Each structure stands twice: as C-alpha cells, then as structure tokens.
LUMKOL-899293 format. One line per field, with one value per residue (C-alpha): residue number from 1; residue in one letter; x, y, z. Coordinates in nm, 4 decimals. Layout:
# LUMKOL-899293
k	[NUM,...]
r	[a,...]
u	[X,...]
v	[Y,...]
w	[Z,...]
***
This chain:
# LUMKOL-899293
k	[1,2,3,4,5,6,7,8,9,10,11,12,13,14,15,16,17,18,19,20,21,22,23,24,25,26,27,28,29,30,31,32,33,34,35,36,37,38,39,40,41,42,43,44,45,46,47,48,49,50,51,52,53,54,55,56,57,58,59,60,61,62,63,64,65,66,67,68,69,70,71,72,73,74,75,76,77,78,79,80,81,82,83,84,85,86,87,88,89,90,91,92,93,94,95,96]
r	[m,s,a,r,p,a,l,r,i,v,r,e,l,e,p,n,v,s,v,a,v,d,e,l,r,a,p,d,v,a,s,e,p,s,a,l,m,d,l,t,e,l,c,h,h,t,l,a,g,l,r,t,v,r,r,w,i,a,a,g,k,v,p,g,l,v,r,l,p,g,g,r,a,i,r,f,r,r,d,v,i,e,e,w,i,r,a,g,c,p,e,e,f,d,k,n]
u	[9.6064,9.2917,8.9715,8.6559,8.4046,8.1609,7.8059,7.5093,7.2322,6.8933,6.7431,6.3910,6.3814,6.0099,5.7253,5.7786,6.1298,6.4401,6.8047,7.0918,7.3862,7.7309,7.8914,8.2606,8.3994,8.7311,9.0227,9.1070,9.3665,9.4807,9.5995,9.8618,10.1262,10.1556,10.4568,10.5302,10.5641,10.5298,10.7591,10.5802,10.6160,10.9830,11.0362,10.8598,11.0660,11.4001,11.3138,11.4358,11.2661,11.1076,11.3807,11.6526,11.4888,11.4390,11.8100,11.8961,11.6734,11.8295,12.1764,12.0741,12.1260,11.7826,11.7397,11.4189,11.2894,10.9897,10.8555,10.4829,10.3332,10.2418,10.5638,10.6218,10.4848,10.7412,10.7212,10.9768,10.9879,10.9098,11.1250,11.4311,11.3851,11.3478,11.6629,11.8465,11.7474,11.8575,12.1951,12.2288,12.1278,12.4613,12.5212,12.6219,12.3436,12.3116,11.9371,11.8092]
v	[4.6837,4.5408,4.6362,4.4420,4.6090,4.8518,4.7355,4.9536,4.9172,5.0851,5.1823,5.2948,5.5984,5.6744,5.5293,5.6016,5.7506,5.5425,5.6381,5.4501,5.4187,5.3047,5.0888,5.0187,4.6992,4.6875,4.5859,4.2200,4.2226,3.8661,3.9467,4.1996,4.1334,4.3766,4.6056,4.4463,4.0834,3.9289,3.6839,3.3776,3.5031,3.5782,3.2194,3.0933,3.3126,3.2218,2.8537,2.8878,2.7980,3.0467,3.0120,3.0629,3.3760,3.5150,3.4628,3.6437,3.9351,3.9517,3.9531,4.2310,4.0149,4.0726,4.4013,4.5960,4.5658,4.7896,4.8258,4.8958,5.1499,4.9952,4.8202,4.4543,4.3937,4.3899,4.3577,4.3488,4.5499,4.3014,4.4737,4.4793,4.1153,3.9976,4.1866,4.0441,3.6899,3.7486,3.8634,3.5334,3.6590,3.8219,3.9171,4.2689,4.4298,4.8076,4.8428,4.8896]
w	[6.0308,5.8788,6.0525,6.0092,5.7796,5.9367,5.9883,5.9024,6.1558,6.1329,6.4648,6.5156,6.7449,6.7272,6.5307,6.1617,6.2240,6.1816,6.1717,6.0157,6.2531,6.1466,6.4100,6.3766,6.5112,6.6903,6.4713,6.4635,6.7416,6.6831,6.3319,6.4442,6.7052,6.9902,7.0149,7.3535,7.4553,7.7988,7.9732,7.8345,7.4775,7.5392,7.6571,7.3459,7.1118,7.2712,7.3217,7.6810,8.0063,8.2424,8.5069,8.2472,8.1070,8.4583,8.5266,8.2025,8.3067,8.6550,8.4970,8.2555,7.9459,7.7886,7.5960,7.5435,7.9004,7.9780,8.3326,8.3371,8.5766,8.9061,8.9802,8.9113,8.5615,8.2822,7.9071,7.6287,7.3088,7.0325,6.7682,6.9961,7.1016,6.7415,6.6417,6.9465,6.8466,6.4849,6.6229,6.8107,7.1590,7.2434,7.6058,7.5005,7.2975,7.2695,7.1919,7.5498]
***
C-alpha cells in the first residue's frame, strides 16, 4: 500500500505563536484492489452477464460469497474468485 506523502502545515494559533501540524492523507484507494468485489465486478471478471451470474449464485456455483450485515447486500472474496477463474470456473469448488 503506498500512501501519499504527509503534508506539513503551519497553523497560527495566536499572534506570534505557530504550530506545525502533520496531516496524513488517506491512502490512494484506487491503487489497491479491495479484498471484496461486488456483483458488477464479478460480471466483468467472468465476462458473463448479470442474469447469468445471478443464476450461478442462486444455484450455488459461485464460491467466496459474503453476505454483508443488513441483509441483501452481497460481495465476493476477490482471492477466491480469482483462483476459481484460474481453475476454469468449475461447478464444484471447495474454497467457500
């Protein structure tokens, strides 16, 4: 993970008194993939349509399924999906 460099900012608290404050920026999120992928990313990675992927999920053919708190939202573990794709997307995959 490569974070952007910290910036040094000098703030004046009172007349004739200033303090240097280091402000850290958030890491560049776009440079690192998330550990989870959503349904759209799964479609992109498998080169399959949304309806097809939803059928695979309903049939239990997609490994690495993660249900998020709150009910309906689902994600997929990126490492498991990438391994599944490298294996040729077999229907039986033991990395759930």
